[in-house]
C-alpha positions in Angstrom: 66.3 -48.3 -5.2 67.6 -48.1 -1.6 65.3 -47.2 1.3 64.8 -43.6 1.9 64.8 -44.2 5.7 68.4 -44.7 6.8 69.6 -46.3 10.0 69.1 -43.0 11.8 65.6 -42.7 10.5 65.0 -46.2 11.9 66.4 -45.0 15.3 63.7 -42.4 15.3 61.0 -45.0 14.5 62.4 -47.3 17.1 62.2 -44.5 19.7 58.5 -44.3 19.1 58.5 -41.3 16.8 55.6 -41.2 14.5 54.3 -39.0 11.8 50.8 -37.7 11.7 48.8 -35.0 9.9 49.3 -31.6 11.5 46.1 -30.0 12.9 45.2 -26.4 13.5 45.9 -27.0 17.2 49.6 -27.4 16.2 49.8 -24.0 14.4 51.4 -22.0 17.3 53.9 -24.7 18.1 54.9 -25.1 14.4 55.2 -21.3 14.1 57.4 -21.3 17.2 59.6 -24.1 15.7 60.2 -22.0 12.6 60.9 -18.7 14.4 63.3 -20.2 16.9 65.3 -22.5 14.6 69.0 -22.0 15.1 69.4 -22.6 11.3 67.9 -19.1 10.9 70.2 -17.2 13.2 72.4 -14.3 12.1 71.9 -13.1 8.5 69.0 -15.6 8.0 66.9 -14.4 11.0 64.9 -11.7 9.2 63.4 -14.3 6.9 61.5 -16.1 9.7 61.2 -13.3 12.3 57.6 -12.6 11.5 56.7 -16.0 10.0 53.3 -17.4 10.9 52.0 -20.9 10.1 48.3 -20.2 10.3 45.3 -22.4 10.6 44.4 -21.7 7.0 47.7 -23.0 5.8 47.4 -26.2 7.8 43.9 -26.8 6.6 44.7 -26.3 2.9 48.1 -27.9 2.6 49.6 -31.3 3.3 51.4 -30.6 6.6 52.8 -33.5 8.6 54.3 -33.5 12.0 56.8 -35.9 13.6 55.7 -36.4 17.2 57.4 -38.1 20.2 56.0 -41.3 21.7 53.9 -39.4 24.2 52.2 -37.6 21.1 52.6 -34.2 22.9 56.1 -33.1 21.8 56.5 -32.0 18.2 59.9 -32.9 16.8 59.6 -31.6 13.3 57.3 -31.1 10.3 57.1 -30.7 6.6 54.7 -29.3 4.1 54.3 -30.8 0.7 52.6 -28.9 -2.2 51.5 -31.2 -5.0 50.8 -28.8 -7.9 53.6 -28.3 -8.8 55.3 -30.8 -6.5 57.5 -28.9 -4.0 58.7 -29.2 -0.4 57.4 -25.9 1.0 58.6 -26.1 4.5 60.7 -28.6 6.6 61.9 -28.0 10.1 63.3 -30.2 12.9 63.6 -28.9 16.4 67.1 -27.9 17.4 67.3 -30.5 20.2 66.0 -33.3 17.9 68.5 -32.8 15.1 70.8 -35.7 14.5 68.3 -38.3 15.8 66.9 -39.3 12.3 63.8 -37.1 12.4 64.6 -35.3 9.1 65.2 -38.6 7.3 62.0 -40.0 8.8 60.1 -37.0 7.4 61.8 -37.3 4.0 60.8 -41.0 3.9 57.2 -40.0 4.7 57.2 -37.2 2.1 58.4 -39.7 -0.5 55.5 -42.1 0.4 53.0 -39.2 0.2 54.3 -38.1 -3.1 54.4 -41.6 -4.5 50.8 -42.1 -3.4 49.9 -38.9 -5.3 51.7 -40.2 -8.5 54.5 -37.6 -8.1 57.9 -38.7 -9.4 60.0 -35.9 -8.1 59.7 -33.0 -5.6 61.4 -29.6 -6.0 63.3 -28.3 -3.0 64.5 -24.7 -2.7 66.8 -25.2 0.2 68.0 -23.0 3.0 71.7 -22.9 2.1 73.0 -24.6 5.2 70.5 -27.5 4.7 71.6 -28.4 1.2 74.0 -31.1 2.5 71.1 -32.8 4.3 69.0 -32.9 1.1 71.9 -34.2 -0.9 72.4 -37.0 1.7 68.9 -38.2 1.3 69.1 -38.4 -2.5 68.2 -35.0 -3.8 70.1 -33.8 -6.8 71.1 -30.1 -7.3 69.4 -28.7 -10.4 70.3 -25.0 -10.1 70.2 -21.8 -8.0 67.2 -19.6 -7.1 68.4 -16.1 -7.0 67.8 -13.7 -4.1 64.5 -11.8 -4.2 65.1 -8.8 -1.8 63.7 -7.8 0.5 62.0 -11.1 1.2 65.0 -13.3 0.6 68.5 -11.7 0.6 70.6 -14.7 -0.5 70.7 -17.2 -3.3 69.3 -20.7 -2.6 70.2 -24.1 -3.9 67.4 -25.7 -6.1 67.2 -29.5 -5.9 65.0 -32.3 -7.1 64.2 -35.2 -4.8 63.4 -38.3 -6.8 60.4 -40.2 -5.6 59.9 -43.2 -7.8 
């Protein structure tokens, strides 16, 4: 199997980006990252408008943050649920997109899942993000239908192989 961290993921590592467990001190910054994401502009905006990533969520879930070399600047994060295995959240700051942060996070997610004996992770993707997930090896498995009023659009369902 080829490496899950591509050359752009290596660029992020070479630039001193590291991944660490998110802490409750990160909650406000992670919430702001979700709410201000350009990926959720226009018709997608209502889904994240009131979103809050609280201390309780961070304490009870596997949330990992990509941080810049100075360890102050958050560049992205993901949340992995193990039972059943699913990528719950994944965001990269708008100004860090294209630098390999997403691929670095996916590589880390795979290692976390592998360590927990998970062989595949379900992803219900934001429609514009499907191409990214396909590019890191996820396979489309179906469509999750809209559930108004919470989610007003159908979403691609994918499986990210881990082993």
